[in-house]
Structures are given as C-alpha cells and as structure tokens.
C-alpha positions in Angstrom: 0.0 0.0 0.0 2.8 2.4 0.8 4.3 1.8 -2.6 0.9 2.5 -4.3 0.6 5.8 -2.5 4.2 6.7 -3.5 3.5 5.9 -7.1 0.3 8.0 -7.0 2.4 10.9 -5.7 5.0 10.3 -8.4 2.4 10.4 -11.1 1.4 13.9 -10.0 4.9 15.1 -9.6 6.7 13.5 -12.6 6.7 14.9 -16.0 5.5 13.1 -19.1 7.3 9.9 -19.8 9.0 9.6 -16.4 6.4 7.3 -15.0 6.7 5.0 -18.0 10.5 5.0 -17.7 10.3 4.1 -14.0 7.8 1.4 -14.7 9.9 -0.1 -17.5 13.0 0.1 -15.3 11.2 -1.6 -12.4 9.9 -4.4 -14.7 13.4 -5.0 -16.0 14.8 -5.0 -12.5 12.2 -7.6 -11.4 13.1 -9.7 -14.4 16.8 -9.5 -13.5 16.1 -10.4 -9.9 14.0 -13.4 -10.9 16.8 -14.6 -13.2 19.3 -14.1 -10.4 17.1 -16.1 -8.0 16.9 -19.0 -10.5 20.6 -19.0 -10.9 21.3 -19.0 -7.2 18.8 -21.8 -6.6 20.4 -23.8 -9.4 23.9 -23.3 -7.9 22.6 -24.1 -4.5 21.2 -27.4 -5.8 24.6 -28.2 -7.3 26.4 -27.4 -4.0 24.0 -29.6 -2.1 24.6 -32.5 -4.5 28.4 -32.0 -4.3 28.2 -31.9 -0.5 26.2 -35.1 -0.4 28.9 -36.8 -2.6 31.7 -35.5 -0.3 29.9 -36.9 2.7 29.5 -40.2 1.0 33.1 -40.4 0.1 34.1 -39.3 3.6 32.0 -42.1 5.1 33.7 -44.6 2.8 37.1 -43.3 3.8 36.3 -43.7 7.4 35.1 -47.3 6.8 38.3 -48.0 4.9 40.6 -46.5 7.6 38.7 -48.5 10.3 39.3 -51.7 8.4 43.0 -50.8 7.9 43.4 -50.2 11.6 41.6 -53.4 12.5 44.0 -55.4 10.3 47.2 -53.9 11.7 49.1 -56.2 14.0 49.1 -55.2 17.7 51.8 -52.8 18.8 54.7 -54.7 20.4 55.8 -53.6 23.8 59.2 -52.0 23.9 
C-alpha cells in the first residue's frame, strides 16, 4: 500500500514519460532479480549435490581406515 501511494504521488509530480520510464525500469529489475534467484537456486542445488557426494566419500574413507586399523598387528611392547 505504501508503494501504491508513492507511485500515485510520483504520477502527479513527474513529467510526461518519467512514470513509464520508471515502470519499465522496475519491470526490467524484477526480471533480472528473478533470473538471479533462479541462478542462485540452481547453484545451491549443485552445491547440495556436491556436499552429499563429499559426505558419502568421507564415510567410505572412514570405513576403509577403520578396516586398515583393524587389520594392523598389535603394537609390540618396547
């Protein structure tokens, strides 16, 4: 509502063509913002997938290290 009242004031204050220029600029800005959001969401999805893969590999490494340690002979007393 506050934006609507400001636009109403702008229409009475602005000269011919200024309101249309502002409207076009805002429309372009909203389009750019929507494209940016899509790009960020896509990248976030890629990061989440990569993180899942890293966690899976880390789990396998932990299992492998546990098996290696299990197979080592006991430490001899000095």
